[in-house]
N, C-alpha and C positions, 0 to 999 in steps of 0.2 A: 504493500500500500504506500501511497505517497505520504510524505511528512508535511502536512499543511497546517497553517494557523488560521482558525476561524475568526472572521471579523466580528461576528455576532453569533452567540451560541443558542439562545432560546428559540424555540419554535412555537411558543404559545402566545396567542394574541394578548392575553391579560398581563403578560410580562413585558410587553413593549411599552415605550414611553406613551403616556396617555394621548399625546397629540397625534400619534401614529396609529392608534387603535382603529379609528374609523377607516383609514386607508387600508388596514389589514383585512377588513371585511371584504374589500374589493380585490386586493392582491396582497397576500401575506408575504410573498417574495419581495415585492417592492418595498413594503413597510420594513422588512428585515434589512434590506439594502440601506435604507436611510438610517436606520438605527445603528448599523455598523459603521456609518460615516459621521456619527455624532449628532445627528439631527434629533432634537428633543422638543422643538416648538414649531407650530405651523408656519410662523412668519419666516423661519429660516429657509422655506421653500418658495417664498414669494419671487416673482419674476418681473413685476411692474417697475418701470423706471423710477417711480416715486419712492420706491423702497431703497434706492441708492443712498449711501452716506452723503451728508451735505458737504459741499465744497468748502464751506467756511471752516471746517475742522482742519484743513490742510494749512499748516504753518507757512506763511509767506505768500499765500495765494492772493490776499487782498492787495498787497503792494505790487505783485507781479501784474495783476489785472489793471491796477491804476496806471502803471507805467505803459502798458500796451494800449490802453484807452487813449492816453495822451499822444502816444506815438502815431496812432491811426489818425487822430484829429489833426495833428500837426504835419502829417505827411512825411514823418521821419522814415528813413530807409531802415527796414528791419531785415536782418539776416538770420535765418534758421541754420544752426549748426547741428547736424544729425550724427547718427552712428551708422556703421556699415553692416548691421544685421537687420532682420525683418522687423524687429521692434523699432529700431531707429528709422527704417524706411517708412513704416506706417505712421510713426510719430511725425516725421517730416511732412509727409503727404497730408496728414490731418491738419497740421499748422498752416501749410500753404493754402489748402482749400478753404478753411474757415476764415483765416485772416484776409485773404483776397476778397471773399464775399463781404467782409466787413468794411472793405475799402482801403486796406493797408497797402503800402508800397513794400513788397516783400519778395525775397529770393531765398535760395537755400544753397548750402555747401555741405558736402559730405566728405570727410577725410578719406583719401585713398589709403587703405590700411598698409599698403606696401611702401608708401612714402612718408606718411605723417603719423602713423600709429593711431591710438585711440584717444578720444576726448578733445577738449578745448585746449590744445597745445598753443604755445606762442607762435609756432610756425603756421598753424591753421588760422590764427587770428591775423597774422601778417598777410597770408594769402587772401583772406576775406577782405581785408582793407584794400589790397591791391586791385581786386576784381570788382568789389561791390561798394566800397566806401560806406559801410553801414554806420548808422547812429545808434542802433540798438542791436545787440546780439542775443538771440534766444537759443539756448541749448535744449535738445530733446534727447532723452535716454543717455545722457552723459553730462559731465561737468562738476559733479560733487567733489571730485578730487583735483580739480583744475586750478589750483591757486596761481600758478605761473601764467596760465592763459588769461585768467581774469585780470591779473595785474597788467599784462601786455595790452589788453583791450582798453582798460581804464586809463592807461598812459596816453592813449589817443582820444580820450574823452568819450569813449563808447560806453553806453549803459549796458550792463550784462544781467540777463535774467536766466537763471539756471532752472531747468525742469529735468528731474532725474528720479531714479528709484533705487539706485545701487546703494549698497551698504557702505557706511564709513564710520570709523571710530575717531577720526580726526576732526579738527575744527572746520566748520563750514567756510568755504571761500567767501571773501568779503564782496560778493556780487551785490548789485542793488536789490535783487530779490532772489530767493532760493526756495523752490517748491520741491519737496521730496518727502514722502511719508516716512522714510527711513532715516531722515536727519535727526540729530540728537534731541532736538527740542520740539519735535512734531508729535501731536497726540491724535492724529488721524487713526481711527481704530482698526483700519485694514492696512497692513503693511505689505499686502500682496499686489498692489497696483504695479504694473510694468510701465515702461516709459510712455507708451501710447495712452495708457490709462491716466497718467498724470497730466499729459497734454490735453486729454479730453476734459478733465476737471477744470483746468485753467481756462480753456476756451469756453466751456459751458458757463463758467462764472462771468467771464468777459462778455459773452453774448447777452446774459441776463442784465448786467450793468448797463450795456448800451441800449437794450430794449427798453428798460425802465426810463432811460434818459431820452428816448425818442430818436436815437441815432441808428445809422445803418448797422444791421446785425444779421444773424443767421441762426437757424435751428441746428445746433451742433449734433443732436442725436441722429441726424440723417447720415452721419459718417461712422456709425457704429460698426459697419462692415470692416473698416480699417482697425478699429479698436479690438474687435473680436480676433481678427487675424494676428495682430501683434501680440495679444495676450496669450493665445495658445502657442504661437510659434516661439515665444520667449519662455515657455514652460512656466507661466505665472500660476501661482497656487490658486485653485478655483474655490475661493471662499465665496460667501453669498454675494458679495459685491461684484466680484469678477464674473460669477455665473450669470448675473443679471446682464452685465455688459455683453457677454458672449451670446447669451440667449437672443438678445435683440439684433445683434450683428448677424448672427446665423439666419434668423428669420428674414432679415432684409435681403440677404443674398439669395435665399431660396425664392423670394418673390421678385428677384431681378432689380431691386432697388439698391444698387451698389456701384462701386467703381467699375468702369468698363474694363480696366486692366484685370480685375479679378475674374470677370466673365471670360476674358480672352485667355487667361492662364488656365481656367477650368476647361475651356475648349481645347487647348493644347494637350491637357492631361486626359481628354476624353471623358470628362466627368459632367454629369447633369447637375446644374446648380440646385434644382428642386430636390435632389437627393443628398445634398451636402450634409455631412455630419461634423461635429466639433473637431474630431480627431483629424479630419481632412485639412484643417488649417495647418497642422503640424507636419503631416505626411505628404500632402499634395501641393498646397500653395506656398507654405513657408520655405521649403527647400528651393523652389524655383526663384523666389525673391532673393533668398540668401545667396544663391549662386552668383548673383551680380557682385555682391560684396566680397565673396570668396575668390572669384576667378578674375574679376575685372574691376568695375567701379559701380558702387550702389546707385549712382545717378540713373542708370538704365531702369533699375527696379522702381525707383521713386517716380520717374517720368511715366512708367507704365501705370502706376496707381493714380497719376494726376491727369492723364490725357482724357479729353472729352470727345475724341475722334475714334470711331471703331476700327478703322483700318490702321491707324497708328497704334492702337492698343494691341491689335493682332500682330503687327510687325514687332513690337517690343516684347510681347509674350513669346514670340518665336525665338527672338534673340536670347531671352532668358531660358527657354527650353534647351537651346544649344549649349549655353553656358552650364546648365545643370547636367547635361550629358557629359560634358567635359569634366565637370566636378566628379561625377560618378566614376569615370575612368581613372582619374588621379587618385580618388579615394580607394578604389579597388587595389591599385598598385601599392599604395601606402599601407593599407590594411594587411595585404599579403606579407609585406616586409615586416610589419610590426608583429604579426602572428608568428612568423618564423623566428624572429629575435626572442620573443617570449618563450617559445617552445625550447629553443636552444638554451636559454638561460635557466629554464626550469630543470632541464636535464642536468645542467652543470651544477645546479644547487641541490640536487637530490641528497647528497651525502654531506652537505656543508652545515656548519653551525650558524649562529646568528651574526656572523661577521658580514659586513656589506661586501658585495662583489660588483666589479665593473668589468664589462666585456667590450673591448674595442674590436670590431669586426674587420674583415679582410683588408679593406682599403684604409682602415683607421678613421673612417668618417662616421662611424656609429658609436655613440656612447650610450650605454644602457645601464640602468641601476635598478636593482631590486634588493629587498632585505627579507631574509627569512628569520622568523622569530622562534627561539627555542622555549619561549614562555608557554607555548602550546605544546601538545604532545606530538604534533606532526610537522614541526618546522613551518608553521603557517606563515606565508608571506603576507605582507601588509600593504603593498602598493605596486604599481607599475609606472615607471618613469622612463621615457624613451627620447632619444634625440638622433637625428641624422642630418648631415650637412645639406642634402639635396631635397629634403622634405619641404612641402608647400605649406606656408603658414596659414593659408586660407582653409586648409582641410584638417588641421591638427585637432580642432574641437570635435569634429565628427569621429575621427579615429579614436580619440580619447574616450568618447561616449561608447563606441563599439567595444573597446577593451574593457571598460567598466561593466558593460552588460554581460559580456561573455565570461569574465573572470570574477565578477562581483568584488572588485577592489577599486579604491580610489586610483584614478589613472591620470597622468599628466604627460602630454606629448609636446615636445619642443621642435621648433624649426628655426632656421636663421631668419632674422629680420630682413636680411638681404642675402640671397644665395651667392652673390658675388663677393661677399665679405664674410669669411668664416674663420678669421683669426681669433686668437684667445681673448682679445679685448673687444671683439665685436659682439653686438647684442643678439641674443636668441630669445624668441617669444614662446611661451608655453600656454597651453590651454588645458584646463583641468576639469574633470568630471568626477562626481563623487557618488557614494552610496548613502543610504539612510543611516544617520548616526554619526557621520563624519562631515562636519561643516567645513567645506574645503577652503573657503575664503579665510575663515578664522584660523585654520591649520597653517595656511601660508603666512598669515599675519604673525603667528607664533614664531615661525622661522625668522621672519623679518625682525621681530623684537629681540630674539636671542642672538641673531647674526646680522647686525645692521648693514654690513657691507655686501651681503650676498644678493639681495634683490633690489633692482632698480625701481620697478613699479609693479603694483598689483591691484586687483580689485575684483568684485564679483558677488556671488551669492553663496547660499549653503550648498547647492548642488553643482554649481559651475563657477569657474573663476579664470582669470587670465593673469599672466605675470611676464615680466621681462628681466632677464639676468644676462651677465656676460658669459660667454662660452666657457671661459676658464673657471667659472664658479659652478659649473654644472655638478661636478662630483660633490662639492661641498653642500650644495643645495639638497641633493638627494639624501645625503647622510643626515642632514638636519631635518628634512621632511620626515624621514623614517624614524628619527628619534621622537618626533611628535606622534606618529602613528603607534609607536611602541608603547606609549602611555595609555592607549585606549583599551577598553575592555574587550576581551576575546569575542564576546557575544555580538559586538558590532559587526564583525566580519563574517558572521554566519548568516547567509541569506535566508530570510523568512519568505515563504510562499503563502500568500493569503488566499482564503476562499470565502465566498459568501454562502457556502453550504450547498445542500442538494436542492434541485428543482422539484416542484410538484409535477406530476405527469401532465397536467393541463398546461404547464408552462412551455412544453415542447411544441410550440406552434408559431406560425408566421406572425399571427396577430401579436403574440406576447413579445416576440423579438423586435417587431416594429415599435410597439408600445414602450418597451424598455429603452430603446435607442433614443426615443423622443421624450422620455419621462423627465430627464434633466440634462444638464451639461456635465458630461463625465470627462475626467482628465486628471492632471496632476493636482493632488490635494483633495480630489473627490473621485476616487479611483473607479475606473470602469468596472461594471459587474463581472465577476468571474466565479464560476461554480465548479463543483466536483461531484462525481457520482461513479458508481460501479455499473458497468455495462457488459452485456453479453456480446461477444464478437460473432457476427454473422458471416462476414467476409472481409477481405482486405486486398489492397493492391499497393505495390511500390511504384511510384511514378518518378521517372527521370532519375532513378537511383538515389533520390534524396527526399521524397515526399511520401508520407504514409497516408493512404486513403482508406477509411474504415466504414463499414456498414454495421451499426450497432443496434441492440435492442435494450430498452429500459422498461422496468416493471410498470405495468398498466398503460403503457403507450402502445397503441395498436398497429403502428407502422414502423419500418426501419428508420433509424436516424443516421444521416450521413455525417462523417467527421473527416477533417483533414489536419494533418500535422506536418507543417512545412519544415524543411531542412532537418528532418529526422534522421538520426544515425541508424540506417537500415541494418547495420551489422549487429545491433543489439536487439533487434526485433525477434521475438520468439514466434516462429511460424505455427507453433501448436497452440498459441494463446486462445483460450476460450472466454476468459473474462479479463477486463482491464479496469483499473481505477484511473479516471481521466480528470484533469483540471482543464476547464474549457471556458470559452466565451461564446455566446450565441451570435450567430451571423446569418445573413440572408444571402444565398448564392443566386446569382442571376445568370441564366444560360439560355440562349435562343428565345429570349423574351419571356421565359418562365422563371418564377421565383420558387425557391425551396429552402427549408431550414437546414442550416449547416452548423456544426460545432467546430470552432477554431481551437484546436488542441494546443495547450501551453505546456503541459507535462503529462506523462503517462507512465503507469507501472502495470506490468502483467501480474495478475493474481495467480499464484501457484496454488493448486488444490491437490 
């Protein structure tokens, strides 16, 4: 049997939170899902926009709005400085669309990650001054750590408004206004807003101020398609506030009330907007927008989200599709190299104690570090940290994420800031992805506090972070990082697989699968439903040597249930299996215009009898 952790154990209606008991009379499964996600009151499931937290709670929003209002009225030149990921792109597009409608003189600038790095750097400010001569700079999805950039702008008399959501433990930059729910003195009760969510709140408050004053304004809620896309693509925690934002953005796209660029991207992906699900923001739209920032320049992605011309939207979406295919190819090559290095290192570490090991591969251009810990009984390794001189810095975050998923370890992948400069004193950039229980940004900060000379810059969240170090400091960083990992409890590194329990026989239906998908906004922080059960194996097929297709029977279900396990290790399949314990998600398979229920298998164990 599989070793699973139930999210909610009771199967009795009278043991559910009182607020969920009426729902349980209609669907016990759905009521148990909500209980397992901490829902105890009916208002936690509200989806109307009026249930959003008030903007006035955001520290700094009043001053930011006042400055923007004056800038619009006086015709001051406003420059939006964005970020080169999907959150930054949607934030920039949202600011451009809304401010333009309000009558602002506004343009945008996105740093080329390969030339200028991240945030409001002095170099970006100087480029902005040269190209746009701004009187006001507004950052979106960045700026909370940009002390030098703020100083450079202010030296030229430029007003700086920072809108950001990233964590910081340092003093806030002395900009004229700073709006960030995660800044030290902000009491906004949701800390989960991503950059585009912060931009939405600032613009919404500005629009209300101008409406009340009888000035040119706009209904900012018409741009919630952008807010939803940025929130999911940036893996924002889906608390109540974010679920409301995504709910309305998703509904707008399904009804065609959205950016033409989004519709064109869905066309490229062969997806019907009417059938869009929240997870498609992260798996379909997000990667195509992100490809611009990873492989070229995010301006393409932003212009795709801004255009009002369908043929232009199609052309830009096609460019993004090509960039995404290029990204996939480079990612595949880097992942294969990374997997090979990790396997080689694991073999080399088999008989080693908890001494750190570094492996310089054939040409000397690979530096790899892992640490095995003898504090556990099986030399349990605590991290994966890799670097290679020819790796692409636009792809390292994806590779780190894949390594984290496949090995369930905090993973950091480095690449040169410039592949033509790989000397010891040249900078290398790292992208980190983490597991539950390891706050990766805080772990990196601990390294920075203990070893002030190791890290040049860093920032991020609990699950993802970025940093810059000198190439010569790689070994020292890895040892220091693993010292931090060594202090953590062993249990943190043991992956828990959660289940929402067994389904009732009546739940194995197309109706329930559709109802479940639309019942709420599922994602990070509001986990998609996942179930388990014991099934009888009626038949099976191995497809393309790597996918297991099953036909299963479940008690009291009168028809066979189809299941698919992608990328299954066919060598471990027992061809004599009669019963299996399956961890699965409900899915609807469409083939030749027909729909059928399908289980997406996430784990499987053959039951020996």
